[in-house]
Structures are given as structure tokens and as C-alpha cells.
N, C-alpha and C positions, 0 to 999 in steps of 0.2 A: 527200848524198849518197857512199856510196864505193866504191872501183873495186873489181874483181872479188880480185884478188891481195891485198886487205888485208881482204876480208868471206872467203875463203876461208882466210886465217891466222887471221883471231876465230872464226871457226866451230871451227876444228881445233883451238883450245885447248881447247876444252869439248866436242867429239864424244860423247867417251866416257865422260864423268862424265853425260852426259844420259841419264835413264830410260829404255829401249828402250821400245818398243811391245811385247815380246813375248808370246809362249802363257804364258810362266811369271807374265808380272805381269797379263794383260791377256785379258779375252775377245771375242773379235769378235761384236758382235750384227748378223750378216748373215742373219734368218731372222725373222719374226713370232715363232716360237716361241721363241725365246730373250726377248723381251718379260717371256713369265710369269717366268724367273731372276731377271731384273733388277729386275719388282718387285716380289717376294717378297725379294731380297736389299736390297733399298732399305729396308724397311720392318723386316725384321733389324736391318740397319746402325742404324738409327733407335731400336729398343728397347737394342740392346746402349752405342750411346754419350749414349742418355740413361739410362743405368743401370736401368732398370725392372726389368727378369729378371737375377736371380742367376744362373742357370744358363746364360745370353748372356756372361759375364767370364768364364769359362774358356775363351772358346773363341775361335779366331783368326779375325778376318777369313776367309782364306782356307778354314779349317776349315766355316764358316756356309755360303759356296758351295758347297762340295765335297758336303753334306749336305743343299741346294735340288738341284741338279744330280742325286744319286739319286735323291731323291723324285720329283723329276719324272718324269724315266727310267720309275722303277716305276711310276709313275699312267698312262703312255701304253704301256707294253710288257702289260700287265695289262687292259686294256681299256675301265680304273675309268671314265675321262674320257668317253670313246667313247661308251659303254653308254647313259652316264645324259645323256648327251647326244642321244643317238638314240630314249630315251624320251620327253625331253621339249624338244624343238627350240626353241620358241618359249620357253620359260621362259630358251635361253642363248644364244640369236642375233637378233641385231637387224637388221631387212631392211633393205640400204638401197634405197630406188625408182631411184637414181642408180644404181648395181653393173651393170646391163648394158647401160644407152646407153654407159656409160663404155668397159666391156667390148668393146663392139661397134668405138668407137672406136680400141680399141689394136688390132684383130686384121692 
């Protein structure tokens, strides 16, 4: 166990050297909608890291994420996703019989 003063001295030496969790370096995933971006990004990172597609070799990870974000936004903005799901909801939505009782408990 180290005392408070020693701990502050030790941590303060490295404080500015530790990567920060700022918007520049990280993306907050605070809604379920952002899991689409994360899943697509993870798949493309795997492809890039494994050298499976040459066109990914010239892209940075930041560029890949930017393209994903723009593409997902476009799909939502022009209604492509909503229209398709509305036409055939049973194909895309999995009904959970426990959802309504769970929501009632947390009302």
C-alpha cells in the first residue's frame, strides 16, 4: 500500500504521457445504433490487418471509420433501412416474449 502523496507523485509523472480518451482518438458508443458502426469497423480492421484486400492497404483506420460513419448515416437518412424493415419486419426483427414484461417492471 502506498500513501496518498506518493501515489500522486507517481501518477503525476506519467499523467500527460498517457493517451487520453478524447473524441479525436475514440468514439463514444452510448447508443445501440453505434454497434452497427463498431461491428462494420471490426470486420474491416480484420480484413485490413490480414491483408485480404489491397484497397484497404492504402486506407488508414481513421479513413475506414469515417467512410463507415458516412455510409451508415446515408442509409438512415435516405430511408433505405427503415423502408426495407417496414416492408418485411419478421425478416429483420426478433421478437422477445420477455421484453414487454421486463419493460413493465422498469416502468
